[in-house]
C-alpha positions, 0 to 999 in steps of 0.5 A: 500500500505504501507505494500508492498515493491516496487523496480523499475528498469530503464534499460539504456545501453550505446550503443544506436544505433539510438541516441548515448548516448541517455539516458544521452542526455540533454533535457529540462535542464537535462539528459534524464534518470534523468527525469525518475529517479526523477519520480521514487523517487517521487513515494509514494510507490517505496522504492528503485530506481535502474538503470541497466547499463554497462556504466560508464557515465550513472552510474555517472548520475544515482548516481548524481540524486539519483538512486542506480546502478546495474552493468549490464554485457555487454552481456545484453547491447543489444536490444530485449524482450528476452534480457530484461528478462535477464536484469530483472533476473540479477536485481533480483539476485542483489536485492536478494544479498542485502536483507541480507546485507542491512537488508531489512526484506523481498524480494520485493513484486512488481517490477516496470519497467520504460523506460529511454526514457519516460521523461514525466512519473511522480511519480503520474503515477507510484503510480496510476499504483501500486494502480491499480495492488494491487487493482486488485490482478493480476501479471502483468500490463502495460501502454497503451494509446488510439490510436488517429488515428486508423490503421483501418482508415489510415494505408496501406501496400505497395505491391511488385510493390510499390502500396498501399494496405489497411490494413483494409476494410472501411465501406464506402470507403474513406469517412466515416461518423461520425456515422461510426467512432462512431461505432468503438470500442476504440483501445489502444497501449501498450507503456510500459512506466510503466510495473509492476509485482509481484517481483518473477513473473515479465516477460517482455514477459507477459507484452505484452500478452492478459490478462495483466492489463492495466493502461491508460495514455495520449499519451503525458505522455507516449511519447517515445524517439526513433529517433532524432526528438523525442527529440524536441517533448518531450522537447516541452512537458516538457517545456510546463509542467514546464511553466504551473506548475512551478514545477520539476518532484520531486514535481509533 
């Protein structure tokens, strides 16, 4: 692994819709994005950690916690997979401009894309994912977690009359036996807490496609904050981890 150059990017826009200033909202004593920055800095293999943002407050927090900052154009501070690829391309152009100026010696081999909203990711997770993609020699990897309650068992649709419709057929009506459940194959959810690709070929679309290498995480470790009450759940997980280990993210 030591022969590879690795950079990480943590996109963090300031205009969060559901939770204003979400990326710097304090959780378990630190701004949300600080947990992910520290996880990236704790990785044995990540050489440089970058935060891509158009927001001055996020920039200050990122610098305080040890990340480099990529000044993102405001036109890319929007939601969507297509826009994320624009953010990644802008990041690559920024890194390419640093190669001769800072004498990197080579362009990066791998790009690690982290989510600012997954504070339970650690340096250990990042290292395991990097070791896996290097071992398998593939272009793309994304993190997943096992689906605990499959939609095949419990999810429903609502028709135009407000009535429930099953999304999947049941083997034995509503009351499946344990043996019926055992026959079900394991199902995983793409959580995108960690996405890794070869530097030149990284594409956020590809990370969601069949054939992408999977890195399996625990659901708790990949927990993503999306709506306000998610902060309470994530903070509970973080405090429990801190009490158990007595360690900060940097030391894990």
